[in-house]
KENUTI-158232 format. One line per 10 residues: for each residue x negated, y, z of N, C-alpha, C. Coordinates in steps of 0.1 Angstrom, whole numbers. Layout:
<pts>
X/Y/Z/X/Y/Z/X/Y/Z; ...
</pts>
This chain:
<pts>
-599/1641/1611/-591/1641/1599/-577/1646/1601; -572/1654/1593/-559/1660/1594/-548/1650/1591; -536/1653/1595/-525/1644/1592/-522/1644/1577; -524/1655/1570/-522/1656/1556/-532/1647/1549; -544/1647/1552/-555/1639/1546/-552/1625/1549; -548/1621/1561/-545/1607/1564/-533/1602/1556; -523/1611/1554/-512/1607/1547/-515/1604/1532; -523/1613/1527/-527/1612/1512/-535/1599/1511; -545/1596/1520/-553/1584/1519/-544/1571/1520; -534/1572/1529/-525/1560/1531/-517/1558/1518
-513/1569/1512/-505/1568/1500/-513/1562/1488; -526/1567/1487/-535/1562/1477/-538/1547/1479; -540/1544/1491/-543/1530/1495/-531/1521/1491; -519/1525/1494/-507/1517/1492/-505/1516/1476; -507/1526/1469/-506/1526/1454/-516/1516/1448; -529/1517/1454/-539/1507/1449/-535/1493/1452; -530/1490/1463/-526/1477/1467/-515/1472/1458; -505/1480/1456/-494/1477/1447/-499/1474/1433; -507/1483/1428/-513/1481/1415/-521/1468/1413; -529/1465/1423/-536/1452/1423/-527/1440/1424
-517/1441/1432/-507/1430/1433/-500/1428/1420; -496/1439/1413/-489/1437/1400/-498/1431/1390; -511/1436/1390/-520/1430/1380/-523/1415/1383; -524/1412/1395/-526/1398/1399/-514/1389/1395; -502/1394/1397/-490/1387/1393/-490/1385/1378; -493/1396/1370/-493/1395/1356/-503/1385/1351; -515/1385/1357/-526/1376/1353/-523/1362/1357; -517/1359/1368/-516/1345/1373/-502/1339/1369; -493/1347/1365/-480/1342/1362/-480/1332/1350; -472/1322/1350/-473/1312/1339/-468/1318/1326
-474/1314/1315/-470/1319/1302/-457/1314/1298; -450/1322/1290/-437/1317/1284/-439/1307/1273; -451/1307/1267/-454/1299/1256/-467/1291/1258; -467/1279/1253/-480/1271/1254/-489/1276/1242; -501/1272/1242/-510/1275/1231/-505/1266/1219; -509/1270/1207/-504/1262/1196/-508/1248/1196; -520/1245/1199/-525/1231/1199/-518/1223/1210; -516/1229/1222/-510/1222/1233/-495/1220/1230; -488/1230/1225/-474/1229/1221/-472/1219/1210; -481/1219/1201/-479/1209/1190/-480/1195/1195
-489/1192/1204/-491/1179/1210/-478/1175/1217; -472/1184/1225/-460/1181/1232/-448/1178/1222; -447/1186/1212/-437/1184/1202/-439/1171/1195; -451/1167/1191/-454/1155/1185/-451/1143/1194; -454/1144/1206/-450/1134/1216/-435/1131/1217; -428/1142/1217/-413/1141/1217/-408/1134/1204; -413/1138/1193/-409/1131/1180/-413/1117/1180; -425/1114/1185/-429/1100/1186/-420/1091/1195; -416/1097/1206/-406/1090/1215/-393/1088/1208; -389/1098/1201/-376/1097/1193/-377/1086/1183
-388/1085/1176/-390/1076/1165/-392/1062/1171; -401/1060/1181/-405/1047/1185/-397/1042/1197; -394/1051/1206/-387/1047/1219/-372/1049/1219; -368/1056/1209/-354/1059/1208/-349/1072/1214; -337/1076/1211/-332/1089/1216/-331/1091/1231; -328/1080/1238/-327/1081/1253/-340/1084/1259; -351/1078/1254/-364/1081/1260/-369/1095/1256; -366/1099/1244/-369/1113/1240/-361/1123/1249; -348/1121/1251/-340/1130/1259/-345/1131/1273; -350/1120/1279/-356/1120/1292/-368/1129/1293
-375/1132/1282/-387/1140/1283/-384/1155/1280; -372/1159/1280/-368/1173/1278/-366/1181/1291; -364/1194/1290/-362/1202/1302/-348/1200/1308; -346/1204/1320/-333/1203/1326/-323/1212/1318; -327/1223/1313/-318/1232/1306/-314/1225/1293; -323/1218/1286/-319/1210/1274/-309/1199/1278; -311/1192/1289/-302/1182/1293/-289/1187/1297; -288/1199/1303/-276/1205/1307/-268/1209/1294; -275/1215/1284/-268/1219/1272/-264/1208/1263; -271/1197/1263/-268/1186/1255/-270/1173/1263
-259/1167/1267/-260/1155/1275/-266/1143/1267; -270/1133/1274/-276/1122/1268/-268/1115/1257; -255/1113/1260/-247/1106/1250/-245/1115/1237; -243/1128/1239/-242/1137/1228/-255/1137/1219; -266/1137/1226/-279/1137/1219/-281/1124/1212; -278/1113/1218/-279/1100/1211/-270/1100/1199; -258/1105/1200/-249/1105/1188/-255/1114/1177; -260/1125/1181/-266/1135/1171/-278/1128/1164; -286/1121/1171/-297/1114/1165/-292/1103/1155; -282/1096/1159/-277/1085/1151/-270/1091/1138
-264/1103/1139/-258/1109/1128/-268/1115/1118; -280/1117/1123/-291/1123/1115/-303/1113/1115; -301/1102/1109/-311/1091/1109/-325/1095/1104; -326/1106/1096/-338/1111/1091/-348/1116/1103; -342/1118/1115/-350/1122/1126/-360/1111/1130; -357/1099/1126/-366/1088/1129/-377/1086/1119; -377/1094/1109/-388/1094/1099/-401/1100/1105; -412/1096/1099/-424/1102/1103/-423/1118/1101; -428/1126/1110/-428/1140/1108/-441/1146/1106; -442/1156/1098/-454/1163/1096/-453/1178/1101
-463/1182/1108/-464/1196/1114/-464/1205/1102; -455/1215/1102/-454/1225/1092/-460/1238/1096; -455/1243/1108/-459/1257/1112/-455/1259/1126; -460/1270/1131/-455/1276/1144/-454/1291/1142; -444/1297/1147/-443/1312/1146/-435/1317/1158; -437/1330/1161/-429/1336/1172/-415/1339/1167; -406/1336/1176/-392/1340/1174/-387/1346/1186; -377/1355/1185/-372/1362/1197/-359/1355/1202; -359/1351/1215/-348/1345/1221/-345/1353/1233; -333/1359/1233/-328/1368/1244/-340/1378/1248
-345/1385/1237/-355/1395/1239/-368/1390/1244; -371/1377/1243/-384/1372/1248/-390/1365/1236; -403/1368/1233/-410/1361/1222/-413/1347/1226; -408/1338/1218/-411/1324/1221/-418/1318/1209; -425/1307/1211/-433/1301/1200/-424/1289/1195; -421/1289/1182/-413/1278/1177/-422/1269/1169; -420/1256/1170/-428/1246/1163/-419/1240/1153; -424/1239/1140/-415/1234/1129/-422/1222/1124; -415/1211/1122/-420/1198/1116/-410/1195/1105; -415/1188/1095/-408/1184/1084/-408/1169/1082
-396/1163/1080/-395/1148/1078/-402/1145/1066; -410/1135/1066/-419/1131/1055/-411/1127/1042; -400/1120/1044/-393/1114/1033/-382/1124/1028; -374/1129/1037/-362/1137/1033/-366/1152/1032; -377/1156/1038/-381/1170/1037/-373/1180/1046; -365/1174/1055/-356/1182/1064/-365/1187/1076; -362/1200/1080/-370/1206/1091/-364/1203/1104; -373/1202/1114/-369/1202/1128/-376/1213/1135; -369/1221/1143/-375/1233/1150/-373/1230/1165; -384/1233/1172/-384/1231/1186/-390/1243/1194
-384/1246/1205/-390/1256/1215/-393/1248/1227; -404/1251/1234/-408/1244/1246/-406/1253/1258; -404/1247/1269/-402/1254/1282/-411/1247/1292; -415/1255/1302/-424/1249/1313/-415/1245/1324; -417/1233/1328/-409/1227/1339/-418/1219/1348; -419/1222/1361/-427/1215/1370/-441/1214/1365; -447/1225/1360/-460/1225/1355/-463/1218/1342; -453/1214/1335/-455/1207/1322/-446/1213/1312; -452/1213/1299/-444/1218/1288/-435/1206/1283; -422/1210/1280/-413/1200/1275/-404/1207/1265
-398/1198/1256/-388/1204/1246/-377/1210/1254; -374/1223/1250/-364/1230/1257/-352/1233/1247; -355/1234/1234/-344/1236/1224/-348/1228/1211; -338/1223/1205/-340/1215/1193/-330/1220/1182; -335/1224/1171/-326/1228/1160/-329/1219/1147; -318/1214/1141/-320/1206/1130/-315/1214/1117
</pts>
């Protein structure tokens, strides 16, 4: 086998390995969004903790990024200022929204009595989906 043929074969083999590695990374990398049913269950659990266990328990179930952006005391104060957050909530919808050029799945719930919406984005942390952002 000539040097040229060996060089071409080596280049083709390297390209194939890189292609397979990229495909494997894409296939195995964790999703940015949960499935709708899984995400809805996580959001409902958060709202249940907020309603039944109080804002401190709900805050504990959020991502580190959420906790960094909104400290526990600030979150507790926000919940107290918006007492309707303790109303039973009904699932309204989920839709894709763009956050810093990334498509994220937003979950929307509506307070049963006041009709006010709650919007949540989820994030993956330590293999679990958690509330990452909350908009009132």
